[in-house]
N, C-alpha and C positions, 0 to 999 in steps of 0.2 A: 432217894435221889430225886431232886426236882426236875421238872421238864427242861428247864434251861440248862442245868448241868448235863443232862443227857444229850441235849443238842450240841453243847460244847464238846462233849466226848466224841460224838459222831463226826463233828467237824475236824477234830484233831486226828481221828482215824483216817478220815478222807484225805486230809493234807499229808499225813504220814505215808499213806499208800501211794499218792501221786508223786511225792518226792522220791520215795523208794524206787518207783518204776522209772523215773527219769535217770536216777543215778545208776540203777541196774543196767539200763539200756546203754549208757555211755561207758560204764566199766566193762560190760560184756563186749563192747566194740573193740576194746584193747586187750582184754584178758579173756582167754577162752575157757579157763577153768570155772565151771559152774559153781563149785563150792566156794572158791575164792571170791568170785563175783558176788555171790549171795551174802557172804559174811561182810565184805567191804561195803556193800550197799546198805546193809542193816546198820552198820556203825555210822556211816556218813549221814544216812537219812535221819536217825535218831538224834545225832548231834545237831543237825540243822533244825529239826523240830524243837529241840531244847532251846536253841537260840531264838527261834521265832516266838515261842509261847512263854518263855521265862525271862530271858534277858530283854527282849523288845517290849515286854509288858511294862517295864519300868519307864522306858522312853515314852510309851503310849500315855501313861498317866501324866507325865510332865507336859506332853504335847497337848493333851486334852485340857489341862488347866490353862495353858497359854492361849489356846484357841478360844476357850470360854471367856477368858479375861479380855481378849482382844474384841470379841463379839460384844461383850457388855460395854466396853469403852465406846465402840462405834455406834451402838444402838442408843446409848444415853446421850452421847454428844449430838447425834442427829435429832433426838427428841428435844434436847436443849436448844439446838439451833433453830428449830421450828417454832419456839415460843416467841411471843412478842417481846420487845425490849423491856417493857414494864414487868412482864411475867418473869423474864430472866432475872431482873434485879430483885424481884420479890423472893424468888427461889433462893438466890445467893444470900439475901438478907436473912432468910429463915435458917440458913446453915451457919453463917458467920456470927449471928447473935447468940449462938450456943456458947461462944467463948469470948467474944469481943463486943465492945460497944459500937453499934452500927447506926447509920443514919441514911435514910433514903428520901431525897427531895428532888422533885422535878426530874425524875428518871436518872438521878445521880446518886450512886451508892458509894459511901465511904465508911471506913471502920478504923478503930484505933488499936494498934498492936505495938507493944514495947514503946509506948509513948510517942509513936510515929503515926501520922494519919495516912491511911492507904486509900487510894482511889481505884475503884474497879472500872476497867474499860473492857467491854466485850466486843470482839471482832471475829464473828464466826463465819462470815461469808467471803473471807479471803483465805484460800486454801493454804498458801505458803506466804506468811507475813515477812516482809523484808524490813531493812533498817529505815528506808524511806517511809514505809507504811507506819512504823512505830513513831517516827518523828512527827508525821502528820496527825496521828491519833492523839499524841500527848500535847502537841502545840495548842490544840483546841481547848484543853482543859487545865492549862497551867495556872495555878494560883499560889500565893504565898503559904496557904494553909496546908498544902499537899506536900508530904515528904516522900512517899512511895507510890508508884503507879503499878498496879497489877493488871497485866493485859492477858485476857483469856482468848485463845484462838485455837485453830486446828493444828497447824505446824508453823515453826519459825525457822527461817533460813539464816538469820543473823546470829553472830556469836558475841559481838561487842554491844553491851547494853549501857555503856558510859556515854550516852548521847547528850545529856544535860548535866551541868555541874552539880546542881543542888537537888536533883531528882534521882532517886533510886528506882530502877525498873526491874520488875519481876515478870518473867514470861511463863505463862501457865498454859501448856498445851493440853490436848484432849485427854491424854493419859493421866496427867497430874490433876486435871479437873475431876476426873472420875475417882482416882485413888484418894486424894486429899480432901475432896469435898463431898461427893455423892456417897462413895463407899464408906468413908470414915464416919460419917454422921447418919448414914442410913436414910438420907433424903434424896430422892431422885426426881427428875423431870417427868411430867406426865407423858406417857407414850401410847395412850389409848387411841390417839388419832393417826398413829403411824400406819402406813400400808403394810400389811403383813406379808403379802405375796408379791414379789417383784419378778416378773417373767423376763429373765435374761438368759440367752444361750451362752453358757460358759464352758470352757474346755473341761473344767472339773465335772460338770453335769454330764458331758458326753462320755467322759471316762467312767463315771459311775454307771451310766447306762450299759457300757460295754461289759462291766464286771459286776452285774447284778448277781446275788447269791443263787438265784434259780437257774442261772446259765452255767453253773459249775459242772453239772452232770453232763451237759452237752459237750463242753470242752474236754471233760475227763474221758468220755467214751471215744470221742474222735481222736484224742491224743493216744488213748490206749491202743486203738486199731493201728495207728501209724507206728507206734513204738514196737508193737509185736511184729509188724511188717519189717521193721529194721532189724529185729532179732533173727527173723527167718531169712531175710535177705540182707546180710550184714554190710554189703558193699553199697547199699543205697542210703547214703548219708542224708539225702532229702527227707526220707521218712523219719530219721532220727531227729533231725533239727526241728522239723515242723511238729512232730509228735511231742517233743520236749516243750516247745512253745505253747502248744494247747494245754499241756499239763500245767505249765506255769500259770496260764490264764485261769485254769480251774482252781489252783491254789490261791491266786489273788482274789477270786470271787468269794472264797471262804474267809480269807484273812481281812480283806478290806473293811467289812462292817465293824470289825473289832477295833478299828482305829477311827471310827466315826468320821470318815471322809465324805 
């Protein structure tokens, strides 16, 4: 058995015991039979542990994939945004020329697809591109040789792209840019100059500090004392509620790292 499997086993035992104590204290509050309380607590606690470690693991995998994908989209778009206009066009040209005939002149990038000439317009510094923005961007580049205009930006707020009669407009947001260009062809913008550490106080970071794995024992023993106090003094609901809360905090400390939050 590897060290990591042993640690996972210890974590599961820890969480199981904490859940059992919470359920036992609450069941014992209503049922005075120790045998019945013990059996019901065992059933409920193992059922909850099963849900946590078997059913939720599937959701965890999907969530991790989505989070990783979103992080990659944002990171690569930011790196792309930081490039000069010339470097952006060179990067896109290296991608498009894999399948299409491309031409880059005077910072103007075009390519031919399905016998239609596409013009690439990059607009990364407007977070939410409106219809007026699209109109202004295209008006500057209209020529008879252009059939389709592909606009690359962060997000778009317009739904109607029929702005010009003879020009087809494609809106390429940062997700499509990553999926259909960077990821598809394995060519990515240079991110070596990106700042690795950005110090911002976020609610998520505060939450993570509250539920660090090494704080689980403290929450557990404090909760244990309060829960036993509630069993000895069954009419003191205060001990039961706050003891259960501390036990839940201990469980969160152990479970949270498994969801990479």
